[in-house]
Backbone as CSV, one residue per row, in Angstrom:
resi,resn,N_x,N_y,N_z,CA_x,CA_y,CA_z,C_x,C_y,C_z
1,MET,10.793,-6.077,29.389,10.568,-4.680,29.717,9.395,-4.172,28.889
2,SER,8.270,-4.015,29.496,7.097,-3.518,28.794,6.705,-2.153,29.358
3,PHE,6.070,-1.372,28.504,5.625,-0.049,28.912,4.195,-0.139,29.427
4,GLY,3.949,0.536,30.524,2.603,0.609,31.068,1.881,1.825,30.513
5,ILE,0.666,1.993,30.952,-0.149,3.117,30.512,0.489,4.443,30.936
6,THR,1.026,4.497,32.138,1.623,5.736,32.636,2.811,6.161,31.786
7,GLU,3.686,5.220,31.447,4.863,5.544,30.637,4.460,6.005,29.237
8,LEU,3.464,5.347,28.649,3.005,5.735,27.321,2.378,7.130,27.332
9,MET,1.648,7.460,28.381,1.051,8.798,28.501,2.137,9.865,28.627
10,ILE,3.179,9.585,29.392,4.284,10.540,29.539,4.981,10.746,28.207
11,ILE,5.224,9.678,27.468,5.860,9.783,26.151,4.965,10.577,25.203
12,LEU,3.668,10.335,25.224,2.727,11.061,24.375,2.736,12.558,24.678
13,VAL,2.768,12.922,25.965,2.803,14.333,26.353,4.104,14.986,25.893
14,ILE,5.219,14.291,26.020,6.507,14.837,25.583,6.517,15.052,24.073
15,VAL,6.008,14.089,23.320,5.938,14.224,21.863,5.024,15.376,21.486
16,LEU,3.915,15.515,22.170,2.984,16.611,21.905,3.631,17.962,22.172
17,LEU,4.404,18.054,23.243,5.087,19.311,23.549,6.189,19.622,22.545
18,LEU,6.883,18.594,22.070,7.979,18.812,21.123,7.477,19.244,19.751
19,PHE,6.457,18.582,19.241,6.019,18.823,17.869,4.830,19.767,17.758
20,GLY,3.950,19.781,18.705,2.756,20.614,18.624,1.637,19.887,17.896
21,THR,0.429,20.387,18.072,-0.730,19.691,17.517,-0.804,19.804,16.001
22,LYS,-0.423,20.940,15.436,-0.507,21.098,13.982,0.464,20.177,13.273
23,LYS,1.671,20.080,13.804,2.679,19.217,13.177,2.282,17.745,13.313
24,LEU,1.751,17.359,14.460,1.316,15.975,14.641,0.142,15.644,13.719
25,ARG,-0.775,16.587,13.528,-1.897,16.368,12.626,-1.394,16.192,11.196
26,SER,-0.414,16.995,10.815,0.167,16.889,9.476,0.882,15.551,9.286
27,ILE,1.619,15.140,10.293,2.330,13.857,10.227,1.323,12.711,10.135
28,GLY,0.254,12.779,10.919,-0.778,11.742,10.884,-1.461,11.658,9.538
29,THR,-1.741,12.815,8.944,-2.384,12.839,7.627,-1.471,12.242,6.565
30,ASP,-0.195,12.631,6.602,0.769,12.099,5.632,0.961,10.595,5.802
31,LEU,1.054,10.156,7.042,1.232,8.733,7.310,0.002,7.936,6.882
32,GLY,-1.178,8.466,7.147,-2.411,7.797,6.729,-2.513,7.686,5.217
33,GLY,-2.134,8.749,4.504,-2.149,8.714,3.039,-1.164,7.699,2.487
34,ALA,0.007,7.614,3.129,1.015,6.648,2.681,0.536,5.216,2.893
35,ILE,-0.079,4.964,4.022,-0.598,3.616,4.306,-1.724,3.265,3.341
36,LYS,-2.595,4.226,3.061,-3.695,3.985,2.128,-3.165,3.678,0.729
37,GLY,-2.163,4.437,0.293,-1.550,4.185,-1.012,-0.880,2.826,-1.077
38,PHE,-0.199,2.444,-0.003,0.460,1.141,0.045,-0.561,0.015,-0.029
39,ARG,-1.632,0.138,0.727,-2.663,-0.906,0.712,-3.312,-1.042,-0.659
40,SER,-3.585,0.083,-1.297,-4.210,0.007,-2.617,-3.246,-0.582,-3.637
41,ALA,-1.958,-0.289,-3.500,-0.969,-0.864,-4.407,-0.842,-2.371,-4.202
42,VAL,-0.911,-2.802,-2.956,-0.803,-4.231,-2.664,-2.029,-4.976,-3.167
43,THR,-3.218,-4.415,-2.989,-4.423,-5.109,-3.441,-4.569,-5.051,-4.955
44,ASP,-4.050,-4.016,-5.601,-4.122,-3.915,-7.057,-3.077,-4.788,-7.742
45,GLU,-2.012,-5.135,-7.064,-0.919,-5.904,-7.666,-1.371,-7.268,-8.190
46,PRO,-2.058,-8.104,-7.397,-2.482,-9.397,-7.942,-3.450,-9.253,-9.116
47,ALA,-4.332,-8.273,-9.067,-5.290,-8.087,-10.155,-4.572,-7.661,-11.433
48,SER,-3.603,-6.765,-11.317,-2.880,-6.320,-12.504,-1.970,-7.423,-13.028
49,ALA,-1.425,-8.247,-12.138,-0.583,-9.357,-12.587,-1.415,-10.375,-13.362
50,LYS,-2.638,-10.631,-12.914,-3.520,-11.549,-13.638,-3.899,-10.978,-14.992
51,ALA,-4.170,-9.681,-15.040,-4.540,-9.040,-16.299,-3.378,-9.083,-17.286
52,GLU,-2.158,-8.842,-16.799,-0.991,-8.875,-17.666,-0.744,-10.278,-18.207
53,SER,-0.911,-11.296,-17.358,-0.667,-12.655,-17.815,-1.728,-13.082,-18.831
54,SER,-2.967,-12.660,-18.653,-4.001,-13.011,-19.623,-3.785,-12.266,-20.929
55,GLU,-3.264,-11.038,-20.878,-2.947,-10.303,-22.097,-1.814,-10.983,-22.857
56,GLU,-0.815,-11.486,-22.128,0.304,-12.176,-22.762,-0.179,-13.446,-23.461
57,VAL,-1.105,-14.169,-22.832,-1.636,-15.387,-23.425,-2.415,-15.044,-24.696
58,ASN,-3.214,-13.985,-24.644,-3.990,-13.571,-25.808,-3.078,-13.123,-26.948
59,GLU,-2.007,-12.396,-26.632,-1.081,-11.945,-27.658,-0.355,-13.129,-28.288
60,THR,0.044,-14.090,-27.482,0.741,-15.259,-27.985,-0.174,-16.072,-28.887
61,ALA,-1.421,-16.218,-28.508,-2.377,-16.977,-29.314,-2.654,-16.258,-30.633
62,ALA,-2.691,-14.955,-30.618,-2.956,-14.194,-31.832,-1.760,-14.210,-32.778
63,GLU,-0.547,-14.247,-32.220,0.653,-14.227,-33.051,0.959,-15.577,-33.691
64,SER,0.673,-16.658,-32.993,1.016,-17.978,-33.524,-0.027,-18.414,-34.546
65,PRO,0.403,-18.849,-35.709,-0.553,-19.300,-36.719,-1.135,-20.656,-36.306
66,SER,-2.351,-20.874,-36.667,-2.970,-22.133,-36.315,-2.427,-23.224,-37.235
67,VAL,-2.302,-24.398,-36.706,-1.727,-25.508,-37.420,-2.714,-26.025,-38.470
68,GLU,-3.939,-26.159,-38.065,-4.953,-26.673,-38.974,-5.865,-25.539,-39.401
69,GLN,-5.933,-25.326,-40.693,-6.857,-24.333,-41.215,-7.855,-25.054,-42.104
70,LYS,-9.098,-24.944,-41.799,-10.106,-25.658,-42.578,-10.944,-24.705,-43.368
């Protein structure tokens, strides 16, 4: 069961009549901001995970005394 162009247009008109253009614009803006925030969080996650792991390695190396001191 797939929707054709006619059915989608009818659904769009009904949604437009129910919510109005201002409410739909507000919903679109909020949804776009949420998607943008999610994408930035997903792309920043690997970079921050790498930074955290390199900081942990640096802290561990600084805390452990060297075996050979010359």
